[in-house]
N, C-alpha and C positions, 0 to 999 in steps of 0.2 A: 536073586531076591527081587530085582526090579520087575522081572517077568511075572513073579508070583503076585506082587502088588498091583500090576497092570490087570491081571486076570481077576484079582479080587475086586478092583474098581469097576471092571466090566460087569461082573455078576451082580454087584450091589446096584449099579445104575440100571441094569436090566430088570431087576426086582422092584426097585422103589421109585424110580423116575416116572413110570407110567402111573403109579398110584398118586404121585404128587400132581401130575397133570389133571387126574380126575378130581383131586381136591381143589385145584384152582378153578376148575369148570364149576364145581358146586358152589364155590365162593362167589364167582361172578354171577350166578343165577340169583343169589341172595342179595347182591349189591349190583343192581343194573348200572349205576353211575361210577362204578369203580374203574380204575385204569388198568386195562388188561396187560399193558406192557410191563408195569411194575410187578404185578402178580405172576406174569409169565416168566419172570426171572427165577422164581423159586426152583423149578426143576433144573435149571442151569446151575444155580448155586449149589444144590444138593449133589449134582453130578460132580462138580468141581471139588467138593469136599471128599468125595469118595476117591478121587484120584490124587489127593494130597500125599498120601503115603508113596505113590508112584513117583511123584515129582521129587520128594525127598530122597527116594533111593537113587534116582538119576543124578541128583546133585552129589550124593555120597560117592557114587561110582566115578564121577568126574573129578573128585577132590584128590589132593595129595596124600601122602602117608601121614603127615602131622595133622592135617585137618580131619582125616578119618579117626585118627586116635583121639583127638579131643571130642569129636562128635560122639564116639562110643562112651567116653567118660561122662559126658553130659547126659546121654541117654540112660546110662546106668544110675547116675545120681537122680535123674528124674523119676525113674521107676521107684527108687527107694523113698524119696521125699514126697512126691505126689501120691505114690501108692499108699504110703503111711497115713497121710492126711485123709485120703479118700476112705481108707479102712476105718479110721477113727470116727470119721463123720457118719459113715453108713452104720457103724454099730450104735452110736448115740441115737440116730434117727430111728433106727429099727427098734431099739428098746423102748422108744417113746410111742411107736405105733403098732407094737406086737399085739397089744390087747385089741386094737381095733381090727386088725387083720384076722384074729381068731373068730370074730363075729361073722365073717363071710364064709367062703368055701374052705378056708384053712389058712394057717399062718404062711405057709410057703407059697401057696397059690396067690394069696392077697399080696404078699411082698413082691412076688415077681410081676404081677400086674401093675402095681403102683411104681416100683422103681424102673421098670422098663419104659414106662411113659414119662417118668421124670429124670431120665438119664442126661439129656442135654442141659437142663438148668443146673443139675448137681455137678456135672463135669465142668461147666463153665464158671460157676461161682468159686470153685476151689483152684481153678487154673492159674490165676495170677500169683496167688500165695505159693502154689507148688512150683511155678516158674522161678520165683525169687529165691526160695530155699534151694532149689536145684542148682541155680547158677552160683549161689554162695558156697554150697557144699562142693561143687565140682572144681571151681577155681581155686578155692582155698586148699583143697586136697592135693591138686597137682602142684601148687606153690609150696606146700609143707613138705612134699616128698622130693623137692628140687627137680622135679621133671620139667618144670617150666624154665628153669635155668638151662637145662640141656637143650631144650627146644629152641631157646634164644640164640644158642651157639651156632645154629644153622644159618643165621643171618637174617631171619625174619624179624620184623618189628612186632611189638606187642599187639597192636591193632590188628595186623593181618593174622597173627597167631590166634587171637581171640575171635576171629571172624566166624568160625563154626558155631560158637556159643551165641553170637548175635543172630546167625541164620536160624538156629533152632528156636530162639525167642520169636523170630519173625514168622516161622511156620506155625508155632502154637497161636500167635495172634491171628493168623489167617483162619485157623480152625475155629477159634473163638468168634471171629467176625462172621464166619459162615453160619454158625449156630445162632448167633444173635440176630441174623437177618429175619428169621421167622420162627424157628422151632423152639428155641429156649424161652423167649418171652411168652409164647402161646402156651407151652407146657407149664410154665410157672402160673399162668392164669387159670389153668385147669387143675391146680393142685388139689383143691378141696373136692372137686368133682371126682377126680381119680381116687381120692382117699375114701370118699363115701361109696364109690362103687366097689372098691376093694374090701370095704367093710360090710358089703351086703345091703347097703342102704340105697335109697333112691339117688340116682345120679343127677344132682343139682349143680349146674355149672356156676350160677351165680345167684345171689339173693339180694332183695331190696335194690333193684335196678331202677334208676330214674333217667328218662329219655324225653327230650323236647323235639317234636317234629315241627320245624318252623313253617313249612309250606302249609300244613293244615292247622297250625297254631294248637296242637294237641301235646298235652303233658301226660307221658305214660309213667306209671309206678307199678312195678311188677314185683311181688313178694318172692316168688320162686321161678328161676328160669331153668327148665330141664336141659340136659346135655344133648338129648336127641331132638331138639327143636326143628332141625332140618329134615327129620324123618316124620314130622307131623305131631310130635308130642306137645300137648297143650301147655300154655303158660298158666300158672296158678296165682290167685290173688291179685287180679288185675284192677287197676283204677285209672281211668282215662278222663282227663280234664280238658275241655275244649274252651278256648278263649275267643272273645270278639276281636275285631280289628284294633279297638282302642285298648285292649288288654283286660277288659272286664270278663267276668265269668259267664260263659254261655250255657254250658251243660256239663254234667259229670256222670260217668258210667262206671258202675261197680259190677264186677263179674267174678264168679269163682274160677272160671277157666276161660282162656282165649286160644283159639287155634287158627293158624294161618293156612288158608287153602290156596296152594300154589297154582292149581289148574285154572282158577278164574280170578286170581289176584284179589281175594277178599278175606275178611276176618269173620270168624264164627265165635260168638260169645254165649256161654251157658251160665245159668244162674245169675241173670242180669237184673240189676235195679238202676233205673235211669232218672236223673234229677234235671229238670229244665229250669234254668235260672233266667229271670227277667229283672231289668233294672227297676228298683224300688218296689219289688213284688216278692212275695214268698215263693220259694221254689216248689215245683210241682213234681212229685214222685210218682213214677209209673213202673210197672214190672211187665216189660214186653215178653212175648212168648220165646221159649228157647227152641232152638238156637236163634239168636239175634244176629243177623248177617249185615256187615258193613261193607258195601262193595266199593266205595269211592275212597277208602283209606288206602294210601299209597305206601306206607311204611311197612317194612318187612321185619320178621324177628331178628335176622342177622344185623340189621341196622340198630335195632333196640339194644342188642347185647353188646355191640361194638362200642357205641358211645356210652354205654353204661358201665363198662369195666374200667379198671384202673389203667391209666395211660401207660404205666410202667409195663403192662403186660400186653402191649400192642406191638406188632411186628413192623418192620421197615415199610412194607407196602401199605399197611393199614394206616400208618402215620402220614404217609404221603397222600393217601386218599382223604384223610380228614383235614390236612392242611389245605387242600384245594376245595374242600366241600363247604357249602353254606348252611350245614345242618345245625350249627351252634347258634343258640339264642343269645340275647343280650346278657342273661344271667350266666352264660358260659363264655363271656368275653375274653377271658384269659386262656381258654383252651387252645386257641391257635399257637400261643407262645409256648404252652406246655408241650404241644405236639412237636413244635420245632426243636425245642430243647431236648426232648427225648429222641428225636430223629438224630441229632448230632451225637448224642450220648450213645446210640447204638453203634456208631462207627468209632468213637473215641474210647469207649470202655475196653475193647479187645486189645487196643494198643498198649494198655498197661502192663501186658506181658512183656513186650519188647522194652518198655521204659524201665521195668524192674531189672531186666538184664543189663541195660545200659548203667544203671546205678550199682548193680551188684558186682560187676566185673572190676572196676578199679578199687572198690572198697575191700575186696577179698583177694586181689592180686598183689603178691609181694615177692621180691627176689633177694631180700636180705635175710640174714640169719635170724633176726628178730621178727616173729610173727606179729601181725597187727590184729589182735583180737577185738579192739575197739571198732575197727572198720565194719565188722559184722553187725554189731550193735547199732552203728550209725546207719547202715543200709536198712535195717528193719525199721529204725526210727524214721528214716526218710519215706519208706513205704507207707507207714502209718500216717504220716503227715500228708501224704498225697491223697490217701483215702479221705481223711477229714477235709482237706481243701476241696476235693472233688464233691463231696457231699454238700458243703456249704454253698459252693458256687452253683451247684445244680439246683439248689432251693432258690438262689437268687435269680437264676435264669427262668425257672418256672413261674416265679412270682412277678415276672416282667420288670424286675429291678436291675436287670443286666441283660446284655445282648446274649441270646442263646448260644450262638457260635463261640463268643468270647468266654462265656461261663463254662463251657464244656471243654474247650481245647486249651484253655490257659494252664491247667495242671500238667497236661501232657507235654506242652511246649516247655514249661518252666522246668520241670524235673528232667526232661531230656537234655536241656542245656546244662543243668547241673551235673548230670552224669558225664557229658562230653568234656566239661571243664575238668572234672576230677580225673578223667582218663588222660587228658593232656598233661596235667601235673604228674600223674604216675609215670608216664612215658619219658618226661624230662627229668625225672629223678628228684623233683622238688616234693617237700612235704605237702600232704594233702591239707594240713591245717596250719597255714603260715603263721597264725597268731601264737601257736604253741610250739613251733619250731620242730 
């Protein structure tokens, strides 16, 4: 099995890693000031994700009999729980989008196009819940069948016996972390563009984009941003406002379309109406001939779409670029804090898979005749509490009312400590709830 997984990893790396290098090169052309080192990690992370099954098979082959047994039990539970959740989610989502897919080339063709491009965010958003239910189902089943009692007679402690479950949670967290590095947030940001293209409509990546270019003191407002902007597709419904040094209005340009010419680094506007504003004077409106060429405007379409999209849909390299960039104006003064908060969240969010396992194992593990059904409800309640706490602290971090690192990592650290304390009480034989005996 390990040899098969190694061959699969090599084939996937041979197929997709060169494509990812080309994507990185295209990105760097659109962002001359981007950090090539952080974006250069994308092919390496993608290749590491392809070899995760191989590393898992190697760890499985080096494990003992009991560890292999519990690993098989967890994987069986994971296929049942996560597969069931994924199937229900796909059925509900497909029923809501089937009418849109029928407007394109066909329902099946549209569904394949859309869900193949949305695979990473769909898999990741359901992964923590699937991991929690899988751990609860696996550990409670082996406890109920008394297999855990027989395994303890071999002389192993509970922590060592449950180590395969923790390792599976860590592997799932690594997979989530790899997807969260670039591909899951980017695909989520392209959801409506993929849905429009699957429905046979114009592929619009984003609408109503607002961007401020601080170096040129220009405010861009774009009504429709096409998905193929890197291939020369024009931006539609463009308004560019230029300010003076003191912040007063200098000029305003209205255009039906705007196209970036990469060969000479200039902008070409069509359907232009230009208004020239002077202090204490009425504006002067002119209609220059089309196309109107602006050769000294240094902003690129990639920069406009990047700062205009939701910060939650930016990848880790994009967030690192924006945290070091000076593109934000005073009216975007909180953006660096939001970027830092989301950067920490990209790394902390996948660890929820491992934290849920740490919480689920002691609450579903028992060796007495009396099963603790209340522990399963408590585990689900703690998971819900962690989600609520994460959401609240994330909002506090983005609003600069709390340190970004503290806001993001506090739930992970707190509930990990809770899980470790519960496991210690379970190992020592003491009741989990001392107040209730």
